[in-house]
N, C-alpha and C positions, 0 to 999 in steps of 0.2 A: 865391153862393147866398143867396136871401132868407131871412129869419127863419122865415117860415111853412113853407117847404120844408124847412129844417133841422130844425124842430120835428117835422114830419111824419115825416121819415126816422128821427129818434131814437126817436119813439114806435113806429114800425113795428118797429124793431130790438128794442125792449123787449118788445113784444107777442109777437114770434116767438121770444123767448128768446135772441136773438143779441147780447146786450149785452156786458158786460165779460168774459164767459166765451168769447167767440167765438174768440180766438186762444189756445188752450190751450198750444200749444208755447211761445209767447213767455212766457206766465205761468210755465210749469214751468222754463224756462231762467233766467228772472229770479230766481226763488226758489231755484234750484239743487237742487230736490227734487221728486220725484214723489209725490203723495198717492194712495194706492191702497186701495180698499175691499176687505176680505177677510172671511172668516167670523170668528165669535168663537172658533173652534177646531174644526177637523176634520182628523184625522190624514190625512196624505198630500196634502192640498190647501192648507190654511193653518192652521198651528198654531205655537206657540212651543216650541222644544225645550229640553232641559236646560241649554243654554248661553245661554238667553234670546234666541235668535235665531229670527225667523220663517222657516219652511221649508214646502215643499209645491209641488205643481204650479201652483196659482194664484199662489203667492208668486214662483216662478221666472218666471212671465210678467210680473209687475210689475217684477221686476229686469231682465228683457230689455228692456222699454220704457225703463227708466231708462238702460240701457247704450246703447240706440239714440239717445236724445235728449240725454243728459247725459254720455255716455262713461264712466259709472261705475254698475255694477249695484247698488252699495250705497246710492246716493242715493235711497232710498225711505222714505217715512213710511207705515207700515201702519196702517190705521184699521179695527178690528174692528166689524162691523155685523151686526145681526140681519136676518132676511129682511124684516121690516117696515120697517126703517130704510134699507135699501140703495139703493132708487131715489130717495128724497128726498135722500139725501146726494149723489148724483150730479147730480140736477136742480139742487140749490141751489149747486153748485160747491164743496162741502166736500171732495170728492175729484175727481181728474182722470180716473180710470178705475175701473171696478168689475170685479174679477176674483174672483168669489165663487160658484162652482158655480151659475150662474144659467142657467135654461133660456130659450132663444130661442123666443118665440111671436109670433104676429101681433099680438096685443093689446099686448104689451110693446113691440114694435118700432114700432107705428103710432100708439099713443095716449098714450105717456108722454114724448114728446120725446127718445127715446133711440135709439141705433143699436147693433146687435150687430155686432161686427167680424169674426166668424167662429166656427167651432166648434173648441174646443180638446179637448173630450172628448165622444164620443158615448155617451150613457147611456140608461137606461130605469128606470122605477119598479118596485120589487119589494117584498118582504115579509120580515121577520125575526120568528121566533117562538121561544119557549122550547121546547126539546126535550121537556120534560115535558108539553107540550100534546098531543103525539102527532099534530100536523098535518103532512102531507106536501105539500099543495097548497093554493093560495089559495082554490080552490073550496070548501074545507071551512070557511071562515071566516064562514059565515052567522050573524048575530047577535053577531059579535065586536065588541070595542072596539079601536080603532086609535089608537096614538100617532102624532101628526102635528105638523109644524112649521107655525105660522101664516104666512099670507102667501105660500104657495108653490103651485106647480102640483100638488103632492101632494094637497091637499084636493080639488081639482077632478077630478083623475084618479080618485081613490077613489070620488067620487060617481058618475062615469060608469061605473066598473067595477061598482059595486054595483047600479046600475040595470040594466046589461046582464045581470048574473048573477041579478038578481031576489032579492037578499038584503038583510036589515036590518043596520044597523050603528050604532055610536056612536063618537065620537072623544074622545080626551083630548089637547087642544091645548096647545102651549107656544110661547113666543117664541123660544127658542134651541135649538140642536141638543143642548146639554148637558142642558137641562131635559127634552127629548124622550127622551133616553137614560135619564135618571134615572127618568122615569115608567115606562119599560119595565122597568127593573131592579126597581122597587118594585111591579111587577105591577098597575099602574093601567090596563093594557091587555093585550089578548091578543096583539097583533101590532104591530110598528113598521113603518110604510111610508114610504119615501122612495126617492131614486135608489139603484140597486144599489151604485154606487161608495161612497156614504155608508154603506150598510148594512155593507159589508165593513170600512170604516174604524171604524164604531161598534162592530162586533163585537170588534175587536182591543182596544178600550178598556174592555170590560165587565169587571167584577170576576172573572167566570168565563166567558171566551170560549167554552169548550166547552159551556156550558149553552144556547146558542142556535144556530139554523141559519137560513141564508138560503134561502128557498124558490125553486124554479126559475122561477116565473112572472115575466114581464116584461109590464107592462100599458100601457106608453106609450113614446113617443119623447121623450128628454130631451137635446137638443143643448145642451151647456153651453159658454159662451164669454164673452169679455170684452165690456164694454159702455161706450159713451161717449155724450156728449150729442149731439143733432142740431144741425146748424147750423155745424159746424166740420169741413169736408171734409178739411182738411190733417191734423188730428189723427186723424180717422177712418182716413185712409189709412196714417198712421204705425203705428197700433195694428194694423190689419189686416195690413200687410206685415211687422210684427214677428213675428206668428204664422206667416205664410207663409215667412219667413226660417228659422225654426226647423224647419219641416217640410221645406223644400227642402234645408236642410243635411243632414238625415238621408238624404234621397233621394240626394244627391250623395256621401254618405259623408264629409262634413266634420264633424269633431268638435272639441271644445275642445283635444284633444291633437294634432290634425293640421291645424288651421286655418292654421298658419304654413308648412306644406309647400307648395312650388311645385306648380302644376298647369297642365296644358295644356288642361283643360276650360274652354270659353268661358263656360259658365253659372256655374261656380265662380268664375271671375275677375270676372264681373259682380256676383255675390253679394257677394264680399269687397271690392269697390271697387277691384280692380286694373285694371279697364277699364270704360268706359261712364260714364254719368252718373246712375245710379239714385238715389244719395243726393241729388243736386240736385233731382230731381223731387219728393222728399219734404220738401225744406227741411232736409236733414240733411247731415253731412259724409260723405265717401266710405267711411269705416270704420264706419258705423252697424251694419251686419249683422255685420261682423268682430267688433265689440265684443260683440254678443249671444252669438255662438258661443264666443268666447274666454273670456268671463266667466261665462256661464251654461250654454252647451252647446246642442246641437240638441234636437229634440223627443224623440227616443229617450232621450237622456241624462237629461232631466228626468223623463220617464215612469218609467224604470227606477229612478232614484234615489229617487223619492217613493212610487210605488204599484206598482212592478213585482213580478215573481215572487220576487225576492230580498229583498223587504221584508215586514214582518208583514202588510201588507194583501193582498199576493199576487194582484194582478190581471194577467191575461194581456192582450196587446194587443187581440185580438179585432177588433171593428170599428175600433178605433183604430190598427190597423196601416196601413202605407202601402198605397196602392191596388195597387202591384205585388207586395205580399206577402199579398194576400187581404183587406185591410181597405178602408176607404173614405176614409182620410186622403189629402188631395190639395191641392196648391197650384198656383195659376196660375204660369206660367213667369216667371223673371226675365229678361226680354227687353225 
């Protein structure tokens, strides 16, 4: 290869963002640790518990990717990020994956050099108000001030909704979820608006949870999922099929407690690496999905453990139930 051609290829790779970050799997395995971007603290999704351990639905997904790629779900470095910081951290290579209640949109998918690997939680934007306000419907919020988080789709959706309804409004913006909640508690706004899942999580952490209500209105689609950099198809496939493995395991009835039980189901055996070459196609060993289910659990186990009806957040499966149970959660087949 002549020097000019070599220089041109290096330059092209740099321009397209496919430089040293191109092979994320190799980098992760070399350092023996997965760097995962999460929220600065949101109950049920990513927060530090009383034992100083990160827990939540998004946290479980990070651990699942670590189990698949490193064989150990504990080999994760969690990096808390604000909405404003999250995409830059991923683009720069500071993190290997973003798992942080992030909405999949065309603009984010096509203009930031990022790829969404799937939908982990189907959500929608709603509103929380103080009971003392006497509001029962978002249509009554003409002239209100809304607490919002900067750098989110929340701000854009609110503007669209207000225009459609023909009402005036103001915003009290904050960089973090904690600041947004604080503004709401200090009555710097009339209503807090964000994804409904976050509203239920925030409500449980109010000083007086009974003082607020979540209104029934849902004004947007908010498909939340993990994000990776563009230009690394191998890593993209690994992250996407990690999510699919958790969903498929639930569909097939394979749990962390039953994963070692013998099965005559062909797809179960392909999933668990007892037959076929699924792991090879992803550049992983044959037990990659087994490790996910054994160490973290299937999708249902993670959902119910973190945000389900037996938790303080008390969210029913709804749209996030399997397709065969009336929801829209669906994985391509392991074949």
